[in-house]
C-alpha positions as CSV (number, residue, x, y, z in Angstrom):
1,X,-35.5,-33.2,-25.1
2,X,-34.2,-30.6,-22.5
3,X,-32.5,-31.8,-19.2
4,X,-33.5,-29.7,-16.1
5,X,-30.9,-30.0,-13.4
6,X,-31.9,-29.5,-9.7
7,X,-29.1,-27.6,-7.9
8,X,-31.5,-24.9,-5.8
9,X,-30.0,-26.8,-2.2
10,X,-27.7,-25.2,0.3
11,X,-26.0,-28.6,1.5
12,X,-25.7,-27.3,4.8
13,X,-24.4,-30.5,6.1
14,X,-21.0,-30.2,3.9
15,X,-20.2,-26.8,5.6
16,X,-17.4,-25.4,5.3
17,X,-17.0,-26.8,2.0
18,X,-20.4,-25.4,0.7
19,X,-20.6,-22.2,2.4
20,X,-19.8,-20.3,-0.4
21,X,-19.8,-22.8,-3.3
22,X,-22.9,-25.4,-4.3
23,X,-22.3,-28.9,-4.1
24,X,-22.6,-29.5,-7.6
25,X,-19.7,-27.5,-8.3
26,X,-17.6,-29.5,-6.0
27,X,-14.9,-31.4,-7.9
28,X,-14.2,-34.9,-8.0
29,X,-11.1,-36.4,-9.7
30,X,-10.6,-32.9,-11.6
31,X,-14.1,-32.2,-12.5
32,X,-17.2,-30.9,-11.0
33,X,-19.8,-33.1,-10.0
34,X,-22.0,-31.1,-12.8
35,X,-19.5,-31.6,-15.4
36,X,-19.3,-35.4,-14.8
37,X,-23.2,-35.6,-15.3
38,X,-23.3,-33.4,-18.2
39,X,-20.4,-34.5,-20.1
40,X,-22.0,-37.9,-19.6
41,X,-25.6,-37.1,-20.7
42,X,-24.3,-35.2,-23.9
43,X,-22.8,-38.2,-25.3
44,X,-26.2,-39.4,-26.0
45,X,-26.9,-36.5,-28.4
46,X,-30.4,-36.8,-27.3
47,X,-30.2,-33.2,-25.4
48,X,-31.1,-29.8,-26.6
49,X,-30.5,-27.4,-23.7
50,X,-29.4,-27.9,-20.0
51,X,-31.3,-25.7,-17.4
52,X,-29.5,-25.3,-14.2
53,X,-32.1,-24.5,-11.4
54,X,-30.3,-22.4,-8.8
55,X,-31.1,-20.1,-5.5
56,X,-30.1,-16.6,-5.3
57,X,-27.3,-17.3,-3.0
58,X,-25.4,-19.6,-5.5
59,X,-26.7,-18.3,-8.8
60,X,-23.6,-16.4,-9.8
61,X,-21.4,-19.4,-9.1
62,X,-23.4,-21.1,-11.6
63,X,-23.4,-18.4,-14.1
64,X,-19.6,-18.2,-14.1
65,X,-19.0,-21.7,-14.2
66,X,-21.8,-21.9,-17.4
67,X,-19.9,-18.9,-19.0
68,X,-16.8,-21.0,-19.0
69,X,-18.3,-24.1,-20.0
70,X,-17.4,-25.7,-23.5
71,X,-21.4,-25.9,-24.0
72,X,-22.0,-22.6,-22.5
73,X,-24.5,-21.8,-25.5
74,X,-26.8,-24.7,-24.4
75,X,-26.4,-24.0,-20.5
76,X,-29.1,-21.8,-19.0
77,X,-29.1,-20.9,-15.2
78,X,-32.4,-20.2,-13.6
79,X,-32.5,-18.5,-10.3
80,X,-35.5,-19.4,-8.0
81,X,-35.0,-16.3,-6.0
82,X,-34.6,-18.1,-2.5
83,X,-31.6,-17.2,-0.3
84,X,-32.1,-19.9,2.9
85,X,-32.5,-23.2,3.4
86,X,-35.6,-22.6,5.2
87,X,-37.3,-20.4,2.3
88,X,-36.4,-23.0,-0.5
89,X,-39.3,-23.5,-3.1
90,X,-38.7,-27.3,-3.0
91,X,-37.6,-29.6,-5.8
92,X,-41.1,-30.1,-7.6
93,X,-41.8,-26.3,-7.3
94,X,-38.5,-25.8,-8.8
95,X,-39.3,-27.8,-11.9
96,X,-42.6,-25.7,-12.2
97,X,-40.7,-22.5,-11.9
98,X,-38.0,-23.2,-14.4
99,X,-41.0,-24.6,-16.8
100,X,-42.9,-21.5,-16.4
101,X,-39.8,-18.9,-16.5
102,X,-38.4,-20.4,-19.5
103,X,-41.7,-21.5,-21.3
104,X,-40.4,-24.8,-21.6
105,X,-42.1,-27.5,-23.8
106,X,-41.5,-30.9,-24.8
107,X,-40.0,-34.0,-23.1
108,X,-37.9,-33.3,-20.2
109,X,-35.1,-35.2,-18.3
110,X,-35.0,-34.0,-14.5
111,X,-31.9,-34.9,-12.4
112,X,-30.4,-34.0,-9.3
113,X,-27.2,-32.0,-9.6
114,X,-25.2,-33.3,-6.8
115,X,-24.8,-37.0,-7.4
116,X,-21.9,-39.1,-8.6
117,X,-22.6,-42.0,-10.7
118,X,-20.3,-44.7,-12.0
119,X,-22.5,-45.8,-14.9
120,X,-23.8,-43.7,-17.9
121,X,-27.4,-42.1,-17.9
122,X,-27.2,-42.6,-21.6
123,X,-28.6,-46.2,-20.7
124,X,-31.5,-44.4,-18.9
125,X,-32.1,-42.4,-22.0
126,X,-32.4,-45.6,-24.1
127,X,-34.6,-47.1,-21.7
128,X,-37.1,-44.3,-22.1
129,X,-37.1,-44.6,-25.8
130,X,-38.1,-48.2,-25.5
131,X,-40.9,-47.6,-23.1
132,X,-42.5,-44.7,-24.7
133,X,-43.7,-43.5,-21.1
134,X,-42.5,-41.3,-18.3
135,X,-39.7,-43.2,-16.5
136,X,-37.4,-43.5,-13.3
137,X,-35.0,-45.6,-11.9
138,X,-35.0,-47.9,-9.1
139,X,-32.4,-49.9,-6.9
140,X,-32.8,-52.5,-4.0
141,X,-32.0,-51.2,-0.6
142,X,-31.7,-54.0,2.2
143,X,-32.0,-51.5,5.2
144,X,-35.3,-51.0,6.3
145,X,-34.6,-47.9,7.9
146,X,-33.2,-46.2,4.8
147,X,-36.5,-47.5,3.1
148,X,-38.6,-45.0,5.8
149,X,-36.3,-41.9,4.6
150,X,-36.7,-42.5,0.6
151,X,-39.1,-43.0,-2.2
152,X,-40.2,-46.8,-2.4
153,X,-41.9,-48.1,-5.3
154,X,-43.8,-51.5,-6.2
155,X,-43.7,-52.6,-9.9
156,X,-45.0,-55.4,-12.3
157,X,-43.3,-57.8,-14.7
158,X,-43.0,-55.1,-17.4
159,X,-41.6,-52.6,-14.9
160,X,-44.6,-50.4,-14.6
161,X,-44.9,-48.8,-11.3
162,X,-47.8,-50.1,-9.1
163,X,-47.4,-48.0,-6.0
164,X,-45.1,-45.2,-5.0
165,X,-44.7,-43.6,-1.8
166,X,-42.3,-40.8,-0.3
167,X,-41.1,-41.7,3.1
168,X,-43.2,-44.3,4.1
169,X,-43.9,-45.6,7.6
170,X,-44.5,-49.1,6.6
171,X,-42.7,-49.4,3.2
172,X,-44.1,-52.1,0.8
173,X,-40.5,-52.8,-0.8
174,X,-36.9,-52.4,-0.5
175,X,-36.9,-51.0,-4.3
176,X,-35.9,-47.0,-3.9
177,X,-36.0,-44.1,-6.5
178,X,-32.7,-42.0,-7.0
179,X,-33.4,-38.6,-8.2
180,X,-33.3,-39.2,-12.0
181,X,-36.7,-38.8,-14.1
182,X,-37.6,-38.8,-17.8
183,X,-41.0,-37.0,-18.5
184,X,-43.0,-37.4,-21.8
185,X,-44.2,-34.0,-23.3
186,X,-47.7,-34.7,-22.1
187,X,-47.1,-35.6,-18.6
188,X,-44.7,-32.9,-17.4
189,X,-47.5,-30.5,-18.6
190,X,-49.3,-31.6,-15.5
191,X,-46.8,-30.6,-12.9
192,X,-48.6,-27.4,-12.1
193,X,-52.1,-29.2,-11.7
194,X,-50.2,-32.0,-9.6
195,X,-49.1,-29.4,-7.2
196,X,-52.4,-28.1,-6.7
197,X,-53.9,-31.4,-6.3
198,X,-51.9,-33.0,-3.6
199,X,-48.5,-33.5,-5.0
200,X,-45.9,-32.4,-2.2
201,X,-43.4,-29.7,-3.5
202,X,-40.0,-31.0,-1.7
203,X,-38.7,-34.1,-3.0
204,X,-38.0,-34.6,-6.5
205,X,-39.9,-37.8,-6.4
206,X,-43.3,-36.7,-5.4
207,X,-44.4,-35.6,-8.9
208,X,-43.3,-38.9,-10.2
209,X,-45.2,-40.5,-7.2
210,X,-48.2,-38.4,-8.2
211,X,-48.0,-39.2,-11.8
212,X,-47.7,-43.2,-11.2
213,X,-51.3,-43.1,-10.0
214,X,-52.7,-41.2,-13.1
215,X,-50.9,-42.8,-15.8
216,X,-48.1,-45.5,-16.8
217,X,-44.7,-44.7,-15.4
218,X,-42.1,-47.6,-15.9
219,X,-38.8,-47.9,-13.4
220,X,-35.5,-48.9,-15.0
221,X,-33.1,-50.9,-12.4
222,X,-30.0,-48.7,-11.9
223,X,-27.2,-50.5,-13.9
224,X,-24.4,-49.2,-11.1
225,X,-23.7,-47.5,-8.0
226,X,-24.9,-43.8,-7.1
227,X,-22.6,-41.9,-4.6
228,X,-24.6,-39.7,-2.7
229,X,-22.7,-36.9,-1.1
230,X,-24.4,-35.8,2.2
231,X,-21.7,-35.0,4.4
232,X,-17.5,-34.4,4.5
233,X,-17.1,-38.1,5.2
234,X,-19.0,-39.1,2.2
235,X,-17.3,-36.3,0.0
236,X,-13.9,-37.5,1.0
237,X,-14.5,-41.2,0.0
238,X,-15.9,-40.2,-3.1
239,X,-13.0,-38.3,-3.8
240,X,-10.5,-41.0,-3.0
241,X,-12.4,-44.1,-4.5
242,X,-14.1,-42.8,-7.7
243,X,-12.9,-44.4,-10.9
244,X,-15.4,-42.6,-13.4
245,X,-18.1,-43.8,-15.5
246,X,-18.3,-47.2,-17.1
247,X,-20.5,-47.2,-20.4
């Protein structure tokens, strides 16, 4: 299995911190956000290669980081060629771009590279092994206004997704999907077809939403907290309060 890390955003709400540095390379407790994610996932011994999808503005930053990384021989940086937030490809389009650029085949874990977690994603990989189908995560969000800005799912007693909508006007539940996905080899081959047939290119969950209408997709309850660093205040908060990953 390979791991595709979505890192082609511009993080304009974090200026001036991210004017010349991509958000995944900001440090939290002495490690970059990206290092926290990769060091954790790699302990599963299930990932062959890490593919970081960047944009043209920050590709050099990621290349320099990868060159000095202890896993440099297993990290590939892909530049999607965009320079501004207005011209970005979108998360699902970036998945297709990287897949085509590197001729990727087989199972694929897809994660956003700008999230700090207090739990191990190894649990998610183990869940995928038991379900034997494409999987994502879910967490309960009591605030209705937040649900309207997120991916919302419903699911049955076996965790199978029964509906999934991105940013619905009338959410069917309070269960939301963070940007962590694992796709079977068969399912990830459908991403190009999905984009040609109604799948939106921007939100990373759009492909999972499209796929859940075509085949079985399961949702694991998130076993801890996700720190979404969206602005300077939230970055300061995570730097002050984060205590690492609980396995």
